[in-house]
RODO-2510 file (C-alpha; in nm, 4 decimals, decimal comma):
residues 415
     n   res          X          Y          Z
     1     m    16,4395    11,3933    11,2510
     2     k    16,3852    11,1166    11,4935
     3     p    16,6053    10,8647    11,5912
     4     a    16,3843    10,5782    11,4540
     5     l    16,3119    10,7959    11,1642
     6     l    16,7161    10,8139    11,0857
     7     a    16,7216    10,4798    11,1640
     8     l    16,5155    10,3704    10,9017
     9     c    16,6651    10,5707    10,6795
    10     c    16,9958    10,4427    10,6673
    11     v    16,8550    10,0912    10,6350
    12     t    16,7439    10,1371    10,3470
    13     s    16,9719    10,4444    10,1333
    14     m    16,6449    10,7215    10,1802
    15     a    16,8960    10,9740    10,2566
    16     l    17,0572    10,8929     9,9205
    17     l    16,7643    11,0071     9,7393
    18     a    16,7406    11,3964     9,9265
    19     t    17,0510    11,4627     9,6483
    20     l    16,8381    11,3746     9,3502
    21     p    16,6264    11,5855     9,1113
    22     a    16,2722    11,6358     9,1768
    23     q    16,0986    11,3495     8,9735
    24     a    16,3772    11,2088     8,8808
    25     a    16,2053    10,8450     8,7664
    26     h    16,0897    10,9236     8,4414
    27     g    16,1122    11,3131     8,4721
    28     r    15,7216    11,3484     8,5228
    29     k    15,5893    11,6577     8,6608
    30     h    15,3122    11,5390     8,8119
    31     a    15,4293    11,3454     9,0970
    32     s    15,4849    11,6299     9,3392
    33     k    15,1100    11,6529     9,3134
    34     e    14,8394    11,5546     9,5426
    35     p    14,6305    11,2655     9,3971
    36     a    14,3171    11,3168     9,2578
    37     k    14,0134    11,2129     9,4546
    38     k    13,9854    10,9221     9,1692
    39     p    14,2985    10,8748     9,0741
    40     v    14,3743    10,7819     8,7409
    41     l    14,6442    10,4985     8,7205
    42     r    14,8974    10,6249     8,5062
    43     d    15,2276    10,4020     8,4474
    44     g    15,5276    10,4871     8,6741
    45     d    15,3060    10,7209     8,9233
    46     a    15,3110    10,4731     9,1893
    47     e    15,6792    10,4527     9,1894
    48     v    15,7825    10,8141     9,1250
    49     r    15,4985    10,8614     9,4664
    50     l    15,6960    10,5830     9,6838
    51     i    16,0007    10,7930     9,6357
    52     e    15,9190    11,1437     9,6989
    53     v    15,7857    10,9732    10,0341
    54     y    16,1881    10,8701    10,0788
    55     r    16,3397    11,1891     9,9875
    56     l    16,0995    11,3373    10,2406
    57     l    16,2531    11,1177    10,4869
    58     g    16,5926    11,2401    10,3663
    59     q    16,4814    11,5906    10,4075
    60     a    16,3618    11,4970    10,7544
    61     k    16,0160    11,5985    10,6677
    62     s    15,8422    11,3253    10,8419
    63     r    15,5100    11,4311    10,8698
    64     d    15,4965    11,5023    10,5183
    65     a    15,6244    11,1425    10,4425
    66     l    15,3825    11,0263    10,6433
    67     a    15,0989    11,2050    10,4939
    68     r    15,1801    11,0773    10,0766
    69     a    15,2819    10,7451    10,2040
    70     e    14,9036    10,7562    10,3434
    71     s    14,7705    10,9142    10,0289
    72     l    14,9610    10,6272     9,8506
    73     v    14,8412    10,3469     9,9999
    74     k    14,4914    10,4748     9,9571
    75     d    14,4949    10,4890     9,5974
    76     h    14,7278    10,1789     9,5990
    77     p    14,6151     9,9229     9,8165
    78     n    14,7717     9,6769     9,6696
    79     f    15,1261     9,7958     9,6661
    80     q    15,3031     9,6245     9,9561
    81     l    15,5890     9,7757     9,9702
    82     a    15,3998    10,0805    10,0327
    83     q    15,1895     9,9429    10,2650
    84     l    15,5061     9,8623    10,3911
    85     v    15,6661    10,1315    10,3912
    86     y    15,3579    10,3224    10,5649
    87     g    15,3354    10,0695    10,8385
    88     d    15,6878    10,1648    10,9485
    89     l    15,6128    10,5675    10,9452
    90     l    15,3237    10,4996    11,1847
    91     a    15,5322    10,2549    11,4082
    92     a    15,7813    10,5147    11,3950
    93     q    15,5558    10,7929    11,6170
    94     a    15,5365    10,5305    11,9082
    95     r    15,8882    10,3483    11,9201
    96     p    16,2119    10,3187    11,6889
    97     v    16,2083    10,1546    11,3523
    98     r    16,5879     9,9889    11,3012
    99     m    16,4834     9,8781    10,9783
   100     l    16,2832     9,8762    10,6400
   101     g    15,9783     9,6208    10,7632
   102     d    16,0469     9,6526    11,0903
   103     v    15,7712     9,4729    11,2237
   104     a    15,9018     9,1750    11,4813
   105     e    15,7755     9,3976    11,7717
   106     s    15,4674     9,4414    11,6684
   107     g    15,4294     9,0668    11,6689
   108     l    15,4266     8,9967    11,3335
   109     k    15,7066     8,6949    11,1950
   110     f    16,0606     8,8104    10,9885
   111     n    15,9884     8,5868    10,6856
   112     g    16,0958     8,5965    10,3390
   113     q    15,8553     8,8149    10,1940
   114     l    16,0387     9,0725    10,4133
   115     a    16,3587     8,9707    10,2541
   116     e    16,1582     9,0270     9,8948
   117     l    16,0089     9,3269     9,9737
   118     r    16,3609     9,5268    10,1185
   119     e    16,5206     9,4153     9,8325
   120     e    16,2589     9,5347     9,5918
   121     s    16,3071     9,8389     9,7625
   122     q    16,7064     9,8625     9,7109
   123     l    16,6429     9,7993     9,3471
   124     r    16,4085    10,0591     9,3181
   125     l    16,6808    10,2972     9,4669
   126     r    16,9370    10,1928     9,2898
   127     a    16,7369    10,2709     8,9662
   128     l    16,6723    10,6062     9,1160
   129     r    17,0346    10,6532     9,2075
   130     e    17,2417    10,4998     8,8951
   131     r    17,0609    10,6804     8,6283
   132     p    17,1385    10,6029     8,2554
   133     p    17,3886    10,8440     8,1154
   134     p    17,1736    11,1367     7,9257
   135     d    17,1673    11,0512     7,5540
   136     s    17,3292    10,6955     7,5946
   137     v    17,1775    10,3852     7,4407
   138     p    17,1766     9,9971     7,4866
   139     a    17,5089     9,8639     7,3494
   140     q    17,3058     9,6162     7,1426
   141     f    17,1025     9,8486     6,9407
   142     l    17,3538     9,8746     6,6722
   143     q    17,0885    10,0463     6,3755
   144     l    16,6951    10,0145     6,4109
   145     s    16,5050    10,1338     6,0594
   146     p    16,2348    10,3142     6,0908
   147     q    15,9601     9,9833     6,1073
   148     n    16,1239     9,9873     6,4637
   149     r    15,9188    10,2732     6,5720
   150     h    16,0074    10,1357     6,9710
   151     a    16,2046     9,9403     7,1875
   152     i    16,3175     9,7631     7,5056
   153     a    16,5459     9,7151     7,6575
   154     i    16,5651     9,4833     8,0128
   155     d    16,8277     9,4543     8,2766
   156     t    16,7522     9,1773     8,5228
   157     s    17,0421     9,2923     8,7260
   158     r    16,8511     9,5785     8,8234
   159     a    16,4873     9,4887     8,7641
   160     r    16,4369     9,7546     8,5080
   161     l    16,2831     9,7709     8,1486
   162     y    16,3705    10,0613     7,9405
   163     l    16,1110    10,1763     7,7411
   164     f    16,2728    10,3783     7,4030
   165     e    16,0867    10,5696     7,0652
   166     n    16,3406    10,5740     6,7750
   167     t    16,3216    10,9144     6,6183
   168     s    16,4597    11,0786     6,3322
   169     t    16,7728    11,1592     6,5722
   170     g    16,8356    10,8319     6,8126
   171     l    16,6517    10,6197     7,0479
   172     k    16,5060    10,8364     7,2798
   173     l    16,4482    10,6736     7,6010
   174     l    16,0476    10,7004     7,7118
   175     a    15,9938    10,5821     8,0489
   176     d    16,1793    10,3052     8,2903
   177     y    15,9718    10,0687     8,5387
   178     y    16,0234     9,7986     8,7674
   179     i    16,0238     9,4498     8,6604
   180     s    16,0315     9,1088     8,8042
   181     v    16,2244     8,8176     8,6970
   182     g    16,2476     8,4260     8,7466
   183     k    16,2335     8,2420     9,0596
   184     s    16,5821     8,0487     8,9843
   185     g    16,7516     8,3783     8,7765
   186     v    16,8339     8,4601     8,4120
   187     d    16,9875     8,2690     8,1336
   188     k    16,7151     8,0153     8,0988
   189     s    16,8024     7,7039     7,9030
   190     l    16,5843     7,3861     7,9755
   191     e    16,1866     7,4351     8,0309
   192     g    16,0606     7,4767     8,3280
   193     d    16,4105     7,5530     8,4768
   194     l    16,2166     7,8959     8,6282
   195     r    16,4418     8,1380     8,4580
   196     t    16,4131     8,4047     8,2357
   197     p    16,5971     8,3892     7,9165
   198     l    16,8603     8,6546     7,7815
   199     g    16,9319     8,7755     7,4705
   200     v    16,7747     8,9434     7,1586
   201     y    16,3978     8,9161     7,0982
   202     f    16,1049     9,0526     6,9081
   203     v    15,7320     9,0836     7,0472
   204     t    15,5120     8,8108     6,8628
   205     s    15,1773     8,9397     6,9355
   206     n    14,9437     9,1075     7,2137
   207     l    14,7246     8,8662     7,3870
   208     d    14,3511     8,9867     7,4691
   209     p    14,3390     9,0369     7,8671
   210     k    13,9562     8,8995     7,8540
   211     s    14,1156     8,5620     7,7205
   212     l    14,3523     8,5499     7,9820
   213     k    14,3741     8,4444     8,3525
   214     d    14,4054     8,7208     8,6326
   215     f    14,7217     8,5947     8,6854
   216     y    14,8275     8,7515     8,3900
   217     g    14,7280     9,1220     8,4676
   218     a    14,6752     9,3717     8,2001
   219     g    14,7509     9,1449     7,9320
   220     a    15,0606     9,0122     7,7715
   221     l    15,2916     9,0474     7,4955
   222     p    15,4914     8,7232     7,4287
   223     i    15,8278     8,7349     7,2867
   224     n    15,9932     8,5002     7,0236
   225     y    16,1884     8,2807     7,2663
   226     p    16,3566     8,0332     7,1701
   227     n    16,4940     8,2450     6,8892
   228     a    16,7873     8,0839     6,6218
   229     y    17,0734     8,1488     6,8487
   230     d    16,8532     7,9645     7,1590
   231     a    16,7985     7,6773     6,8895
   232     r    17,1394     7,6523     6,8175
   233     r    17,2602     7,6136     7,1640
   234     g    17,0087     7,3576     7,2641
   235     k    16,8124     7,5825     7,4712
   236     t    16,4351     7,4440     7,5290
   237     g    16,1018     7,5971     7,7124
   238     s    15,8616     7,8408     7,5353
   239     g    15,5780     8,0681     7,6087
   240     i    15,8307     8,3541     7,7665
   241     w    15,6418     8,6619     7,8079
   242     l    15,6101     9,0162     7,9230
   243     h    15,2793     9,0320     8,1332
   244     g    15,1129     9,2393     8,4131
   245     s    15,0257     9,1327     8,8117
   246     p    14,7423     8,9912     8,9558
   247     p    14,5004     9,2329     9,0949
   248     s    14,6167     9,1165     9,4129
   249     q    14,9794     9,2486     9,4060
   250     f    15,1033     9,5689     9,2519
   251     a    15,4047     9,4550     9,1409
   252     r    15,5472     9,0785     9,2051
   253     a    15,8938     8,9826     9,4047
   254     p    16,2130     9,0862     9,2267
   255     k    16,2476     8,7134     9,1537
   256     a    15,8632     8,6066     9,1349
   257     t    15,8038     8,4710     8,7645
   258     d    15,8214     8,0977     8,6088
   259     g    16,0158     8,3095     8,3294
   260     c    15,8565     8,5956     8,2052
   261     v    15,8887     8,9377     8,2903
   262     v    15,6538     9,0640     8,4983
   263     l    15,5419     9,4933     8,5818
   264     a    15,2856     9,6479     8,7021
   265     n    14,9355     9,6916     8,5253
   266     p    14,9904    10,0710     8,4816
   267     d    15,3443    10,0252     8,3550
   268     l    15,2850     9,6943     8,0968
   269     q    14,9390     9,9574     7,9954
   270     r    15,1712    10,1613     7,8645
   271     v    15,4096     9,9484     7,6995
   272     i    15,1285     9,7655     7,5150
   273     r    15,0113    10,1360     7,3981
   274     t    15,3329    10,1715     7,2799
   275     v    15,5105     9,9110     7,1007
   276     a    15,4276     9,6858     6,7644
   277     v    15,3747     9,3602     6,7314
   278     r    15,6508     9,1599     6,5202
   279     t    15,8754     9,4737     6,4693
   280     t    15,9193     9,6097     6,8187
   281     p    16,2956     9,4276     6,9686
   282     v    16,3115     9,3094     7,3366
   283     v    16,6773     9,2911     7,4814
   284     i    16,7178     9,1168     7,7728
   285     a    17,0196     9,1444     7,9637
   286     s    17,2350     9,0330     8,3189
   287     s    17,3454     9,4164     8,2416
   288     l    17,2959     9,6559     8,0060
   289     n    17,6331     9,8445     7,8452
   290     w    17,5005    10,1838     7,7971
   291     v    17,6964    10,4066     7,5765
   292     a    17,6612    10,7174     7,3497
   293     q    17,4485    10,6822     7,0367
   294     h    17,8054    10,7934     6,8247
   295     q    17,9890    10,5328     6,9768
   296     l    17,7696    10,3223     6,7894
   297     q    17,9027    10,3967     6,4736
   298     p    18,2196    10,2143     6,3906
   299     e    18,1146     9,8806     6,4502
   300     s    17,7800     9,9772     6,3240
   301     q    17,9838    10,0846     5,9872
   302     k    18,2231     9,7933     5,9743
   303     f    17,9094     9,5271     5,9668
   304     a    17,7111     9,7145     5,7304
   305     g    18,0326     9,6842     5,4600
   306     v    17,9478     9,2833     5,5678
   307     l    17,6525     9,3098     5,4899
   308     q    17,6489     9,4734     5,1593
   309     s    17,9526     9,2031     5,0622
   310     w    17,6741     8,9421     5,1047
   311     r    17,4310     9,1707     4,9056
   312     a    17,6685     9,2001     4,6494
   313     a    17,7386     8,8555     4,5839
   314     k    17,3706     8,7745     4,5867
   315     a    17,3214     9,0292     4,2743
   316     s    17,6102     8,8639     4,1690
   317     g    17,3999     8,5266     4,0610
   318     d    17,7265     8,3093     4,1801
   319     p    17,6048     8,0474     4,3680
   320     a    17,9583     7,9313     4,4972
   321     r    18,0459     8,3110     4,6349
   322     l    17,6860     8,3664     4,7963
   323     l    17,7959     8,0121     4,9987
   324     g    18,0662     8,1287     5,1081
   325     f    17,9040     8,4080     5,3548
   326     y    17,6935     8,0599     5,4831
   327     a    17,8277     7,8736     5,7999
   328     a    17,8728     7,5192     5,7867
   329     d    17,6425     7,4120     6,0260
   330     f    17,3076     7,6186     5,9093
   331     n    17,0446     7,5553     5,9841
   332     g    16,7735     7,7162     5,8118
   333     n    16,4174     7,6324     5,9281
   334     g    16,5031     7,2616     5,9614
   335     k    16,7174     7,2239     5,6771
   336     s    17,1016     7,2236     5,6370
   337     l    17,3556     7,4145     5,4520
   338     a    17,3402     7,1465     5,1762
   339     e    16,9598     7,1288     5,1722
   340     w    16,8700     7,5114     5,1497
   341     a    17,1578     7,5977     4,8451
   342     p    16,9497     7,4745     4,6054
   343     t    16,7096     7,7467     4,7397
   344     l    17,0397     8,0041     4,7659
   345     k    17,1353     7,9417     4,3823
   346     q    16,7709     8,0024     4,2565
   347     e    16,7529     8,3591     4,4353
   348     a    17,0897     8,4078     4,2769
   349     d    17,0046     8,3173     3,9394
   350     r    16,6529     8,5637     3,9825
   351     s    16,8772     8,8816     4,0902
   352     r    17,1746     8,7727     3,8818
   353     g    17,3064     9,1405     3,7152
   354     r    17,0194     9,3265     3,9407
   355     n    17,0834     9,5176     4,2385
   356     i    16,9677     9,4014     4,5503
   357     q    16,7973     9,6680     4,7948
   358     m    16,7812     9,6100     5,1865
   359     k    16,4871     9,8207     5,3105
   360     d    16,4242     9,9144     5,6319
   361     l    16,7125     9,7201     5,7506
   362     s    16,8138     9,6509     6,1167
   363     y    17,0774     9,4674     6,3112
   364     l    17,1236     9,4163     6,6662
   365     h    17,4276     9,3018     6,8424
   366     w    17,4418     9,0217     7,1555
   367     s    17,7585     8,8380     7,2956
   368     s    17,7574     8,5857     7,5432
   369     d    18,0036     8,2600     7,6058
   370     r    18,2909     8,4352     7,4660
   371     s    18,0535     8,4567     7,0688
   372     e    17,8979     8,7611     6,9106
   373     t    17,5301     8,7376     6,6943
   374     m    17,4029     8,9824     6,5095
   375     v    17,0157     8,9812     6,4787
   376     v    16,9602     9,1255     6,0831
   377     t    16,6033     9,2026     5,9762
   378     f    16,5540     9,3666     5,6024
   379     g    16,3113     9,3248     5,3432
   380     e    16,4623     9,2135     5,0284
   381     v    16,3574     9,3807     4,7046
   382     t    16,5540     9,3035     4,3375
   383     d    16,5294     9,6262     4,1379
   384     g    16,2749     9,5758     3,8782
   385     d    16,0111     9,4209     4,1886
   386     r    15,7579     9,6220     4,3479
   387     t    15,7543     9,4427     4,6952
   388     g    15,9979     9,1363     4,8314
   389     p    16,0007     8,8959     5,1299
   390     v    16,0930     9,0401     5,4848
   391     k    16,4204     8,8135     5,5864
   392     r    16,5346     8,7549     5,9188
   393     q    16,9166     8,6567     5,9509
   394     y    17,1495     8,5433     6,2541
   395     w    17,4775     8,5826     6,2070
   396     l    17,7963     8,4494     6,4215
   397     r    18,1614     8,5415     6,4232
   398     q    18,4036     8,2596     6,3774
   399     g    18,7521     8,2840     6,4678
   400     t    18,9399     8,5341     6,6607
   401     g    19,1687     8,8486     6,5896
   402     s    19,1926     8,9787     6,2155
   403     g    19,0951     8,6638     6,1147
   404     s    18,7553     8,6611     6,2340
   405     q    18,4622     8,6158     6,0363
   406     w    18,0870     8,6833     5,9915
   407     k    17,8834     8,3874     5,8788
   408     i    17,5078     8,3456     5,8456
   409     f    17,3741     8,0497     6,0525
   410     f    17,0475     8,1049     6,0228
   411     e    16,8051     8,2880     5,7529
   412     g    16,4387     8,2642     5,7338
   413     v    16,1359     8,4609     5,5859
   414     i    15,9299     8,6226     5,8450
   415     g    15,6842     8,8325     5,6184
***
């Protein structure tokens, strides 16, 4: 390999990718094929091809890398990172290239955009080197119901969105994509703070791209920020979406949004085609904790016992027993516990002596600020009734150690 190309590989960690299995990104078999004359823009395809350029460089196949880079930028002329790599490969034919985006000697001034592209490159490479362990899932997904046909988890430290299918044998990772988050980072607290929220959310709607400005790309999936836990902590703001990129950009910089999560348009289109409104959970975390699915069972079963105790209390028809499961500072759609108590009493009276079924039960675990919450969704159907309301509860663990208790601080009907 020429010294110039070797330097480029070292600085951008390209050589490390030589040891990765073929098509490490998403496991796509078409990754190494030459693009068609009129390419179909598949989700994840551009990144797979970029990583292939890196791998070829790591294997000292500079001519092949240059050809692949040229083909990539031809198919995706707005892919700025690919353009930068292609430019470096061209420049390396005539002079030493010391780093990704080594353009100073070409008369271009180093600026913040170059730094952002270098960061994007490092994040993409890191995501490919540090794959989730096989058959592992984010620890937040304690239990999903068959109604939750898909799920999304976002690791903001890796600028990565993971798309899952909920199968009869557990969650299956379908694909993962590079994403951009807020200009000021994460952990949104206030309206206009340019941060992306952290927590457990749900897709609330699917906005028609024809109704949106070009800035939002292929469409948008709003989520329910602020949720009940956010509201409890006084967090403000709204309009947090998963959306696409403007036509002039294949992808945004790692930190470039006003708080939304932004994907490349082909990637977003795959997500939009896959997920369902209202039933798709979206976990946004600063870092995902990946665990084997069987490791979630003890904690899942323990909380399932708490839910069954609540269900039994409601079926007993004893309002005092039922109220014991609710936090003193409960807030149900603006109502305090004292204001909510008559509703609970009426529901308990109707259920007295009849079993209550919790259909399509799901619960997701969230830990932050030294507190633990559970987001619980279920259809409540009393024996003898054909249907019932779909409810969502937010539970908070109060106290520490063996004396801790789960209490409901929000409850509402969502369907």
